[in-house]
C-alpha positions as CSV (number, residue, x, y, z in Angstrom):
1,M,89.2,67.1,140.0
2,S,90.5,70.6,140.2
3,E,88.3,73.6,139.3
4,I,88.5,74.9,135.8
5,K,88.8,78.7,135.6
6,R,88.0,80.8,132.6
7,F,89.1,84.4,132.0
8,E,87.7,86.4,129.0
9,Y,89.0,89.5,127.2
10,N,88.2,91.2,123.9
11,W,91.5,91.3,122.0
12,A,91.4,93.5,118.9
13,G,87.8,92.6,118.3
14,R,88.2,88.9,118.7
15,P,87.5,86.7,121.7
16,L,90.3,85.7,124.0
17,V,89.7,83.0,126.6
18,I,92.3,81.7,129.1
19,E,91.5,78.4,130.7
20,I,93.4,77.2,133.7
21,G,93.1,73.9,135.7
22,E,92.0,71.3,133.2
23,V,95.1,70.4,131.2
24,A,98.8,69.9,132.0
25,K,98.2,70.0,135.7
26,Q,101.6,68.5,136.6
27,A,103.5,71.4,135.1
28,S,104.6,74.2,137.4
29,G,102.1,76.4,135.6
30,A,100.0,75.9,132.5
31,C,97.1,77.5,130.6
32,L,95.1,77.0,127.4
33,V,94.9,80.2,125.3
34,R,91.9,80.4,123.0
35,Y,92.2,83.3,120.6
36,G,89.4,83.2,118.0
37,E,89.7,79.7,116.7
38,S,93.5,79.5,117.5
39,V,94.3,77.3,120.5
40,V,97.8,77.2,122.2
41,L,98.8,75.2,125.2
42,S,101.5,77.0,127.3
43,A,103.3,75.0,130.0
44,V,106.3,75.9,132.2
45,V,108.5,73.8,134.5
46,S,111.5,74.6,136.6
47,N,114.2,72.9,138.6
48,N,114.0,74.2,142.1
49,V,117.7,73.6,142.7
50,A,120.1,76.2,141.3
51,S,122.3,75.0,138.4
52,T,126.1,74.9,138.9
53,Q,126.5,76.5,135.5
54,D,127.4,80.2,135.3
55,F,124.5,81.1,133.0
56,F,120.7,81.0,133.2
57,P,119.5,77.8,131.5
58,L,116.2,79.0,130.0
59,M,114.6,77.1,127.2
60,V,111.7,78.6,125.2
61,L,110.0,76.4,122.6
62,Y,107.1,77.2,120.2
63,Q,105.8,74.1,118.4
64,E,103.3,73.9,115.5
65,K,101.4,70.8,115.0
66,L,100.2,70.6,111.4
67,Y,96.9,69.0,112.4
68,A,96.2,72.5,113.9
69,A,95.6,73.7,110.3
70,G,94.2,70.4,109.0
71,K,97.4,69.4,107.2
72,I,99.4,66.2,107.1
73,P,103.2,66.8,107.2
74,G,105.3,66.3,104.1
75,G,108.3,64.1,103.8
76,F,108.7,60.3,104.1
77,L,107.8,60.0,107.8
78,R,104.7,62.2,107.6
79,R,105.2,63.6,111.1
80,E,106.6,66.8,112.5
81,G,110.4,66.8,112.6
82,K,113.0,69.3,113.6
83,A,111.8,72.9,114.2
84,S,110.9,74.9,111.1
85,E,112.4,78.3,110.5
86,R,109.2,79.9,111.7
87,E,109.0,77.9,114.9
88,T,112.6,78.9,115.6
89,L,111.9,82.6,115.0
90,V,108.8,82.6,117.2
91,S,110.6,80.8,120.0
92,R,113.2,83.5,119.9
93,L,110.5,86.1,119.8
94,I,109.0,84.8,123.0
95,D,112.4,84.2,124.7
96,R,113.7,87.8,124.2
97,P,111.1,89.7,126.3
98,I,111.0,87.0,129.0
99,R,114.7,86.5,129.6
100,P,115.5,89.9,131.2
101,L,112.7,89.5,133.8
102,F,114.4,86.9,135.9
103,A,116.6,88.1,138.8
104,D,120.4,88.5,138.3
105,G,122.1,85.4,139.6
106,F,119.0,83.1,139.1
107,N,120.4,80.0,137.5
108,N,117.6,77.5,138.0
109,E,116.7,75.6,134.8
110,V,113.4,76.8,133.3
111,Q,111.5,75.5,130.3
112,V,108.6,77.3,128.6
113,I,106.8,75.0,126.1
114,N,104.1,76.4,123.7
115,T,102.2,73.9,121.5
116,V,99.8,75.1,118.8
117,L,96.8,72.9,118.8
118,S,94.5,74.9,116.5
119,S,95.4,77.6,114.0
120,D,93.1,80.5,112.9
121,P,94.9,82.6,110.2
122,D,93.2,85.8,111.6
123,C,94.3,85.2,115.2
124,S,98.1,85.1,115.7
125,T,99.3,81.8,117.4
126,A,102.6,83.5,118.0
127,M,101.1,86.3,120.1
128,A,98.8,83.8,121.8
129,A,101.9,81.7,122.7
130,M,103.7,84.8,124.1
131,L,100.7,85.7,126.2
132,G,100.3,82.1,127.4
133,S,104.0,81.9,128.3
134,S,103.7,85.0,130.5
135,I,100.5,83.7,132.2
136,A,102.0,80.2,132.8
137,L,105.1,81.8,134.4
138,G,102.9,84.2,136.3
139,I,100.7,81.6,137.9
140,S,103.6,79.2,138.6
141,D,105.9,79.1,141.6
142,I,108.8,80.3,139.4
143,P,110.2,83.7,140.5
144,F,109.3,85.5,137.2
145,L,109.2,89.3,137.4
146,G,106.5,89.8,134.7
147,P,103.9,89.9,133.3
148,I,104.8,90.7,129.7
149,A,102.7,90.7,126.6
150,G,103.1,91.2,122.9
151,V,101.0,92.4,120.0
152,V,101.4,92.8,116.2
153,V,100.8,96.4,114.9
154,G,99.9,97.0,111.3
155,K,99.1,100.2,109.4
156,V,96.3,99.7,106.9
157,N,94.9,102.6,104.8
158,G,96.7,105.0,107.1
159,E,95.2,103.5,110.3
160,L,97.1,101.6,113.0
161,V,95.5,98.3,113.9
162,I,96.3,95.7,116.6
163,N,96.8,92.1,115.4
164,P,95.9,92.6,111.7
165,T,93.8,89.9,110.0
166,E,95.3,87.8,107.2
167,E,93.7,90.2,104.6
168,Q,94.9,93.3,106.4
169,M,98.5,91.9,106.6
170,A,98.5,91.6,102.8
171,N,98.0,95.4,102.6
172,T,99.8,96.7,105.7
173,E,102.6,99.3,105.5
174,I,104.0,98.2,108.9
175,N,104.4,94.7,110.3
176,L,105.5,95.4,113.8
177,T,105.7,92.9,116.7
178,V,106.3,94.7,120.0
179,A,106.5,93.3,123.5
180,G,107.0,94.7,127.0
181,T,105.8,95.1,130.5
182,H,103.2,97.5,131.9
183,K,106.0,100.1,132.3
184,A,108.1,99.9,129.1
185,I,108.8,98.2,125.8
186,N,111.6,95.6,125.9
187,M,111.5,93.8,122.5
188,V,110.7,94.9,118.9
189,E,110.7,93.1,115.6
190,A,109.5,94.9,112.5
191,G,109.3,95.1,108.8
192,A,108.0,98.2,107.0
193,K,107.5,99.7,103.5
194,F,109.8,102.7,103.9
195,V,108.1,104.3,106.8
196,S,109.4,107.3,108.6
197,E,110.9,107.4,112.1
198,D,107.9,109.3,113.4
199,D,105.5,106.8,112.0
200,M,107.4,103.9,113.5
201,W,107.6,105.6,116.9
202,E,103.8,106.2,116.8
203,A,103.3,102.5,116.0
204,L,105.5,101.5,119.0
205,K,103.5,103.7,121.4
206,F,100.2,102.4,119.9
207,G,101.3,98.8,120.5
208,H,102.5,99.5,124.0
209,A,99.1,100.9,125.0
210,E,97.5,97.5,124.2
211,I,100.3,95.7,126.0
212,Q,99.5,97.6,129.2
213,K,95.9,96.5,129.0
214,L,97.0,92.9,128.5
215,C,99.3,93.1,131.5
216,E,96.4,94.3,133.6
217,F,94.3,91.4,132.4
218,Q,97.1,89.0,133.4
219,E,97.4,90.5,136.8
220,T,93.8,89.6,137.6
221,I,94.5,86.0,136.5
222,I,97.7,85.8,138.6
223,K,95.9,87.2,141.6
224,D,93.2,84.6,141.3
225,C,95.3,81.5,140.3
226,G,98.9,82.3,141.1
227,K,101.0,80.0,143.4
228,E,103.5,81.4,146.0
229,K,106.9,82.0,144.4
230,Y,109.7,79.9,145.7
231,V,112.8,81.9,146.9
232,P,115.8,80.9,144.8
233,E,119.4,80.8,146.1
234,L,120.9,83.7,144.3
235,F,124.7,83.9,144.2
236,E,126.3,86.8,146.0
237,V,129.9,87.9,145.7
238,D,132.0,87.5,148.9
239,Q,132.9,91.1,149.8
240,E,136.4,90.3,151.2
241,V,137.2,88.4,147.9
242,R,135.8,91.4,145.9
243,A,138.1,93.9,147.7
244,A,141.2,91.6,147.3
245,V,140.6,91.1,143.6
246,K,140.0,94.8,142.9
247,E,143.2,95.6,144.6
248,Y,145.1,92.9,142.6
249,A,143.7,93.4,139.1
250,E,141.5,96.5,138.7
251,E,144.2,99.0,137.6
252,R,145.6,96.7,135.0
253,L,142.2,95.7,133.7
254,I,141.2,99.3,133.2
255,K,144.3,99.9,131.1
256,A,143.6,96.8,129.0
257,I,140.0,98.0,128.3
258,R,141.4,101.1,126.6
259,I,143.3,99.1,124.0
260,E,141.7,100.0,120.6
261,D,142.3,96.7,118.7
262,K,139.7,94.1,119.5
263,L,142.0,91.0,119.5
264,E,144.8,92.8,121.5
265,R,142.2,94.1,124.0
266,Y,140.6,90.7,124.6
267,A,144.0,89.0,124.7
268,A,145.2,91.5,127.4
269,I,141.9,91.1,129.4
270,D,142.0,87.3,129.2
271,A,145.7,87.2,130.3
272,I,144.9,89.4,133.4
273,N,141.8,87.2,134.2
274,E,143.8,84.0,133.9
275,E,146.6,85.3,136.1
276,T,144.2,86.5,138.7
277,L,142.3,83.2,138.8
278,E,145.6,81.3,139.0
279,E,146.9,83.5,141.9
280,F,143.7,83.3,143.9
281,G,143.3,79.6,143.0
282,K,146.4,78.8,145.2
283,K,144.2,79.1,148.3
284,V,143.4,75.7,149.8
285,F,140.0,75.0,151.4
286,V,139.9,72.1,153.8
287,K,136.8,70.0,154.8
288,D,137.0,68.2,158.2
289,L,135.4,64.8,158.0
290,G,136.4,63.7,161.5
291,D,139.2,61.3,161.1
292,I,140.4,62.9,157.9
293,K,140.6,66.2,156.3
294,V,140.1,66.7,152.5
295,E,140.1,69.6,150.1
296,D,136.7,71.3,150.0
297,L,136.3,71.6,146.3
298,E,132.8,73.0,146.6
299,A,134.0,75.9,148.8
300,K,136.9,76.6,146.4
301,A,134.6,76.7,143.4
302,L,132.3,79.2,145.2
303,Y,135.4,81.3,146.1
304,L,136.7,81.3,142.5
305,K,133.2,82.2,141.3
306,S,133.4,85.3,143.5
307,V,136.8,86.1,141.9
308,Q,135.5,85.8,138.4
309,A,132.3,87.8,139.2
310,T,134.5,90.6,140.5
311,L,136.7,90.6,137.4
312,D,133.5,90.8,135.3
313,E,132.2,93.6,137.5
314,I,135.3,95.6,137.0
315,L,135.1,95.2,133.2
316,H,131.4,95.9,133.1
317,G,131.6,98.9,135.4
318,E,134.5,100.6,133.7
319,V,133.2,100.3,130.2
320,R,129.8,101.7,131.2
321,R,131.5,104.5,133.3
322,M,133.7,105.5,130.3
323,I,130.8,105.7,128.0
324,A,128.1,107.2,130.3
325,V,130.3,109.7,132.1
326,D,133.4,110.4,130.1
327,K,131.6,109.8,126.7
328,I,134.6,107.7,125.7
329,R,134.2,104.4,123.8
330,P,136.7,101.6,124.2
331,D,138.0,102.2,120.7
332,G,138.1,106.0,121.1
333,R,135.2,106.8,118.7
334,A,132.7,109.6,119.3
335,V,129.3,108.2,120.4
336,D,127.7,108.8,117.0
337,E,130.8,107.8,114.9
338,I,130.8,104.8,112.5
339,R,133.8,102.6,112.2
340,P,135.9,102.9,109.0
341,L,134.0,101.5,106.0
342,S,135.2,99.7,102.9
343,S,133.5,97.7,100.2
344,R,133.9,96.3,96.7
345,V,131.9,94.2,94.3
346,D,132.7,91.3,91.9
347,V,134.8,89.6,94.5
348,L,133.9,86.1,93.1
349,P,134.2,85.7,89.3
350,R,131.7,83.0,88.6
351,V,128.8,83.7,91.0
352,H,125.9,85.8,89.7
353,G,126.7,88.7,92.1
354,S,129.1,89.3,95.0
355,A,130.2,92.0,97.3
356,L,132.5,92.4,100.3
357,F,131.5,94.9,103.0
358,T,133.7,95.8,105.9
359,R,132.8,98.0,108.9
360,G,135.7,98.2,111.4
361,Q,136.5,94.6,112.3
362,T,133.1,93.2,111.0
363,Q,133.1,91.8,107.5
364,S,130.4,90.2,105.4
365,L,130.8,88.5,102.0
366,G,127.5,88.7,100.2
367,T,126.6,86.5,97.2
368,V,123.5,86.4,95.0
369,T,122.3,83.3,93.0
370,L,119.5,83.5,90.5
371,G,117.4,80.5,89.7
372,S,114.1,79.5,88.0
373,L,110.8,80.0,89.8
374,N,110.8,76.2,90.4
375,D,113.8,76.8,92.7
376,N,111.7,78.6,95.3
377,Q,111.5,77.4,98.9
378,I,108.5,75.2,99.7
379,I,107.0,76.0,103.1
380,D,105.4,73.2,105.1
381,G,103.7,75.0,107.9
382,L,100.5,76.4,109.4
383,T,100.4,79.6,107.2
384,N,98.8,79.9,103.8
385,E,102.2,80.8,102.2
386,P,103.1,77.8,100.1
387,N,106.6,79.0,99.0
388,K,108.9,82.0,98.7
389,R,111.1,83.2,95.9
390,F,113.5,85.4,97.9
391,M,115.7,83.9,100.6
392,L,118.6,85.3,102.7
393,H,120.8,82.9,104.6
394,Y,123.4,84.0,107.2
395,N,126.5,81.9,108.1
396,F,128.7,82.6,111.2
397,P,131.8,80.4,111.2
398,Q,133.7,80.5,114.5
399,F,137.0,81.6,112.8
400,S,135.3,85.0,112.3
401,V,135.9,85.7,116.0
402,G,139.2,83.8,116.2
403,E,137.7,80.8,118.0
404,T,137.1,77.1,117.6
405,G,133.5,76.0,117.9
406,R,130.5,74.0,116.6
407,Y,129.9,73.5,112.9
408,G,126.8,72.0,111.3
409,A,123.2,73.0,110.9
410,P,122.4,76.7,111.5
411,G,121.6,77.6,115.1
412,R,118.9,79.9,116.4
413,R,121.2,83.0,116.1
414,E,122.0,82.3,112.5
415,I,118.4,81.7,111.6
416,G,117.4,84.9,113.4
417,H,120.0,87.1,111.8
418,G,119.2,85.7,108.4
419,A,115.5,86.5,108.9
420,L,116.3,90.0,109.9
421,G,118.4,90.6,106.8
422,E,115.7,88.9,104.6
423,R,113.0,91.2,106.0
424,A,115.1,94.3,105.5
425,L,115.7,93.5,101.8
426,S,112.4,92.0,101.0
427,Y,110.7,95.4,100.6
428,V,113.0,96.3,97.7
429,I,113.0,93.0,95.8
430,P,111.2,93.3,92.5
431,S,107.9,91.4,92.0
432,E,107.8,88.1,90.1
433,D,106.2,89.9,87.1
434,E,109.1,92.4,87.0
435,F,111.9,89.9,87.6
436,P,110.8,86.2,87.2
437,Y,113.6,84.6,89.2
438,T,114.1,82.9,92.5
439,I,116.7,85.0,94.4
440,R,119.0,83.6,97.1
441,V,121.4,85.9,99.0
442,V,124.0,84.3,101.3
443,S,126.1,86.2,103.8
444,E,129.3,84.6,104.9
445,I,130.6,86.4,108.0
446,L,134.4,86.4,107.7
447,E,135.2,88.7,110.6
448,S,133.0,89.8,113.5
449,N,133.2,92.5,116.1
450,G,129.5,93.4,116.5
451,S,126.7,94.3,114.0
452,S,127.3,91.4,111.6
453,S,123.6,91.2,110.7
454,Q,123.6,94.8,109.6
455,A,126.8,94.2,107.6
456,T,124.9,91.4,105.9
457,I,122.2,93.8,104.8
458,C,124.8,96.1,103.3
459,S,126.8,93.3,101.5
460,G,123.5,91.8,100.3
461,T,122.4,95.1,98.8
462,L,125.7,95.6,97.0
463,A,125.7,92.0,95.7
464,L,122.1,92.4,94.4
465,M,123.0,95.6,92.5
466,A,126.1,93.9,91.1
467,A,124.0,90.9,90.0
468,G,121.6,93.2,88.0
469,V,118.6,92.5,90.2
470,P,116.4,95.7,89.8
471,I,115.9,96.5,93.5
472,K,113.8,99.5,94.3
473,A,116.5,101.2,96.3
474,P,119.7,100.4,98.2
475,V,119.3,99.3,101.9
476,A,121.8,99.8,104.7
477,G,121.6,98.7,108.3
478,I,123.1,100.1,111.5
479,A,123.2,98.7,115.1
480,M,122.6,101.1,118.0
481,G,123.5,100.6,121.6
482,L,122.6,102.2,125.0
483,I,124.4,102.7,128.3
484,M,121.9,103.8,130.9
485,T,122.2,104.6,134.6
486,D,118.7,106.1,134.8
487,D,116.2,107.8,132.5
488,E,118.1,111.1,132.7
489,H,121.7,109.7,132.4
490,Y,122.2,107.6,129.3
491,T,124.3,107.5,126.2
492,I,123.1,106.2,122.8
493,L,125.8,104.6,120.7
494,T,126.0,104.4,116.9
495,D,127.5,101.3,115.3
496,I,128.2,99.2,118.5
497,Q,131.0,96.8,118.6
498,G,131.1,93.4,120.4
499,M,132.1,94.7,123.9
500,E,129.5,97.5,123.8
501,D,126.8,95.0,122.8
502,H,127.8,92.5,125.5
503,L,128.0,95.1,128.3
504,G,125.4,97.6,127.2
505,D,121.6,97.8,127.9
506,M,120.2,97.7,124.4
507,D,120.8,96.2,121.0
508,F,118.8,98.3,118.5
509,K,119.1,97.5,114.8
510,V,117.6,99.7,112.1
511,A,117.7,99.1,108.4
512,G,116.2,101.1,105.5
513,T,116.6,103.1,102.4
514,R,116.9,106.9,102.0
515,D,113.1,107.0,102.1
516,G,112.4,105.1,105.3
517,I,112.7,102.1,107.5
518,T,112.4,98.5,106.2
519,A,113.3,96.6,109.3
520,L,113.7,97.1,113.0
521,Q,114.9,94.8,115.8
522,M,115.4,95.7,119.4
523,D,116.4,93.7,122.5
524,I,116.6,95.3,126.0
525,K,118.6,93.9,128.8
526,V,117.1,96.2,131.4
527,K,113.4,96.2,132.2
528,G,112.6,98.7,129.5
529,I,113.3,102.1,128.1
530,T,111.3,105.3,127.6
531,Y,109.6,106.5,124.4
532,E,111.9,109.5,124.3
533,I,115.0,107.3,124.3
534,L,113.5,105.1,121.5
535,K,112.8,108.2,119.4
536,E,116.3,109.6,119.9
537,A,117.8,106.2,118.9
538,L,115.7,106.1,115.8
539,Y,116.9,109.5,114.6
540,Q,120.5,108.8,115.5
541,A,120.2,105.5,113.5
542,K,118.9,107.4,110.5
543,K,122.0,109.7,110.5
544,G,124.2,106.6,110.6
545,R,122.2,104.9,107.9
546,M,122.6,107.8,105.5
547,E,126.4,107.8,106.0
548,I,126.6,104.2,105.1
549,L,124.3,104.6,102.0
550,D,126.6,107.4,100.9
551,H,129.6,105.1,101.1
552,M,127.8,102.2,99.3
553,A,127.0,104.6,96.4
554,T,130.7,105.2,95.9
555,T,131.1,101.4,95.4
556,I,128.2,100.9,93.0
557,A,125.9,103.8,92.3
558,E,123.1,102.0,90.3
559,V,121.8,98.5,89.5
560,R,123.7,97.0,86.6
561,P,121.6,96.9,83.4
562,E,122.6,93.4,82.5
563,L,122.9,90.1,84.4
564,S,126.2,88.2,84.8
565,K,127.2,86.1,81.8
566,Y,127.0,83.1,84.2
567,A,123.4,83.9,85.3
568,P,120.5,82.2,83.6
569,K,118.5,84.5,81.2
570,V,114.7,84.3,81.3
571,V,112.1,85.2,78.7
572,T,108.3,85.2,79.3
573,G,105.1,84.6,77.5
574,V,101.5,83.6,78.0
575,V,99.8,80.5,76.6
576,P,96.1,79.6,76.6
577,V,95.3,77.6,79.8
578,D,93.6,74.9,77.7
579,K,96.8,74.4,75.7
580,I,99.1,73.7,78.7
581,K,98.3,70.0,78.5
582,D,99.4,70.0,74.8
583,I,102.7,71.7,75.6
584,I,103.5,69.1,78.4
585,G,102.1,66.1,76.5
586,A,101.3,62.6,77.9
587,G,103.8,61.8,80.7
588,G,105.7,65.0,79.9
589,K,106.7,63.7,76.5
590,N,106.3,67.0,74.6
591,I,108.0,69.3,77.1
592,N,110.9,66.8,77.6
593,A,111.5,66.8,73.9
594,T,111.4,70.6,73.8
595,I,113.9,70.8,76.7
596,E,116.3,68.4,74.9
597,K,115.8,70.2,71.6
598,F,116.9,73.5,73.1
599,D,120.0,72.5,75.1
600,N,118.4,71.5,78.4
601,V,116.5,74.8,78.8
602,Q,114.4,75.3,81.9
603,I,110.6,75.7,81.3
604,D,108.1,76.8,84.0
605,I,104.4,77.0,83.2
606,E,102.1,78.4,85.8
607,Q,98.4,77.3,86.1
608,D,97.2,80.7,84.8
609,G,99.2,80.2,81.5
610,R,102.3,82.3,82.4
611,L,105.3,80.8,80.6
612,Y,109.0,81.2,81.7
613,V,111.9,79.9,79.7
614,M,115.4,80.1,81.2
615,H,118.8,79.4,79.8
616,S,122.3,80.8,80.1
617,D,122.2,81.9,76.5
618,M,119.5,84.5,75.8
619,N,119.1,83.5,72.1
620,T,118.4,79.9,73.0
621,A,115.8,81.0,75.6
622,K,114.1,83.2,73.0
623,A,114.1,80.5,70.3
624,C,112.5,78.0,72.7
625,L,109.9,80.5,73.8
626,E,109.0,81.2,70.1
627,Y,108.8,77.5,69.4
628,I,106.4,76.9,72.3
629,L,104.2,79.9,71.5
630,A,104.0,78.9,67.9
631,S,103.0,75.3,68.8
632,V,99.9,76.6,70.6
633,K,99.1,79.7,68.5
634,E,95.9,79.6,66.4
635,A,94.8,81.7,63.5
636,E,91.9,84.1,63.9
637,V,89.0,84.2,61.5
638,G,89.0,87.5,59.6
639,K,92.7,88.2,60.2
640,V,95.3,88.6,57.3
641,Y,98.6,86.8,57.5
642,T,101.8,86.4,55.5
643,G,102.6,82.7,54.9
644,K,104.9,80.5,53.0
645,V,103.7,77.9,50.4
646,V,104.9,74.5,51.6
647,R,102.9,72.1,49.6
648,I,100.9,72.2,46.3
649,E,98.0,69.9,45.4
650,K,95.6,70.0,42.4
651,F,92.8,71.4,44.6
652,G,94.9,74.1,46.3
653,A,98.0,75.1,48.2
654,F,99.1,74.6,51.9
655,I,100.4,77.7,53.5
656,E,102.6,77.7,56.7
657,L,101.6,80.7,58.7
658,W,104.3,80.1,61.3
659,P,106.5,77.1,62.1
660,G,104.3,74.0,62.7
661,Y,101.0,75.7,61.8
662,E,99.4,75.4,58.4
663,G,96.2,76.2,56.5
664,M,94.9,75.4,53.1
665,C,94.0,77.8,50.3
666,H,91.6,76.2,47.8
667,I,92.3,76.9,44.1
668,S,89.1,78.9,44.0
669,Q,90.5,81.2,46.6
670,L,93.9,81.8,45.1
671,D,93.0,84.8,42.9
672,T,90.3,87.3,42.1
673,K,89.9,85.8,38.7
674,K,89.4,82.1,37.7
675,V,92.5,79.9,38.2
676,G,93.2,77.0,35.9
677,K,96.2,75.5,37.8
678,V,97.5,76.2,41.2
679,E,101.1,76.5,39.8
680,D,99.8,79.4,37.6
681,I,99.6,81.5,40.7
682,V,102.0,80.2,43.3
683,S,105.2,78.1,43.6
684,L,106.8,76.2,46.5
685,G,108.6,78.6,48.8
686,D,106.5,81.7,47.8
687,E,105.5,84.1,50.5
688,I,101.9,85.3,50.0
689,I,99.2,87.2,52.0
690,V,96.1,85.2,52.9
691,K,93.0,85.8,55.0
692,C,91.7,83.2,57.5
693,I,88.1,82.6,56.4
694,K,87.1,79.5,58.5
695,I,88.3,77.1,61.2
696,N,86.3,73.9,61.4
697,E,85.5,71.7,64.4
698,K,88.7,69.7,63.8
699,G,90.8,72.8,63.8
700,Q,91.5,72.8,60.1
701,V,92.1,76.3,58.7
702,D,90.7,77.6,55.4
703,L,92.7,80.5,53.9
704,S,91.9,82.9,51.0
705,R,94.4,84.8,48.9
706,K,91.4,86.3,47.0
707,E,89.8,87.8,50.1
708,A,93.2,89.3,51.2
709,L,93.7,90.9,47.8
710,L,90.2,92.3,47.7
711,D,90.7,93.8,51.2
712,S,93.9,95.4,50.1
713,M,92.2,97.0,47.0
714,K,89.6,98.5,49.3
715,H,92.3,100.3,51.3
């Protein structure tokens, strides 16, 4: 049996223990991460033979087992199914800082699998999984250029904290996940309550200081437990082929790159690439098998791979040179210039709110749907969040880029972009008390040439305002890019388009209001960037964000005061908790009768007595609310009411104080003088003032007109 090794570290005041050598011993590398009472198993495996594919087949998975939180899965099967949205987002979170740290040309298949076995709400399983992924890769024979680490940074009561507890997260101004190497930051994901660029920059630096300590901790583990890295076969371009291709195609490719229109530019580039591959594909490679000679398809494929790599090199190099040296972008814009903006609202007549936002050749159609609180999303996961009432969904059809492709369930990219938009807008969504609706925003990307997630934020904001949702402030988003030759020679780009994103070194998305940042996302394709570049990008993004907000204000300046006529209207009230069972009735008999009585109205009753009534017609909703409140309302002893005489008996009169609620006024209590007959004082239908003088154990109410009259004489 192999030796079990333990490594301990104090991570933000909580114990961190790494165990190696006991579990998953057949994996290329594995470790058990114990953080507080959270436990994550991280295991990595690799195929030592290079893939024939022209991309790096890296798979990163984060899996939550509900037994980790003492829960049984919902649904018919009662077992974990497809990845939840949270699992997908955490998988992406781990993938993004790891992926750039494999050598260019490394095409071996690698799988990084993280399984949550125990969940402590105060000790992030996501950060434990990211750390475990780096350690497992580091101690394996896989040629990983790490280590990396990640932390969550919060700001509670003005103080920055690492890995906030669940209680601290409920009160934090910043929810920042930052990852990187010992040298630099290479991934950021953040939400914030309108924080300034300076505050966000300080939080980034604070987080990176802890990352550096975690990387040093990992290096001691790798030194002790690490295997010798295997040397992969990295593809290298044939230099003779490179020279021939450059002579044949370079001049024409450079001209094509300068075409301003995206579709024309890509069509011209594709045509040159196809022609070049066809021309060089005429070369025949022969393999001698002794008696016969056959075409050497493997050698030809390798040859054409050098041809394609050279074409990509020309494109990549020229675009970067134009931007970094000449300060010229492919579409001719200045480095801090935003593409032409246009937008309008009320695009769709029957939805509750809609807007079309276009930036250059990127276009998002945003829609808003309002529903009852019962329409909220139920969350079946490890966290204590049972549901959410604000959702943003992002759809990216292939026609938006002029291509055919896969349709079906949303992929990781769509889930990630939707989560970014949801985070950016969540900080301006009114509370449930202010606006008791479930809110769903959907972004349909109709055209895309970069920065569609930020267009989603803009169209979503406009649609919310058009729908009459009382958001705290408009939010706009902008995507920044970077072309970097070294720390001293770089260019930061505002509002990057597709080619700049694909060929650049950074995708840096910033969203916020005029008062500050609400969301941040950054991915770095190089090994990291300096704090100074980050700060410069933040302030250049702020300038762009303000320009977009100015434009949006010309489309719709304020939230509409009224909801769409097609949106449900809601009225609210409060009922005594002990009366909820009476409103519902046995088997829902009473509430179903009420729903039918008021034209299929929607009724939500919370456990604390909050009552929500929703209907497309406000008058119907109000009438239903009054009916329910009246059914549970009780008279108060000593209080004077105005009631209607509904029944007369020899011993007194029955008075209806409000619909469905009656009391009895005895003949002796009808007047200040002696009364012979009830009819001498009141008649059916009369409205009289009465005072509640008693409520017996059966709930029967005794009223007195005499006491009410005497009280009025005193005043």
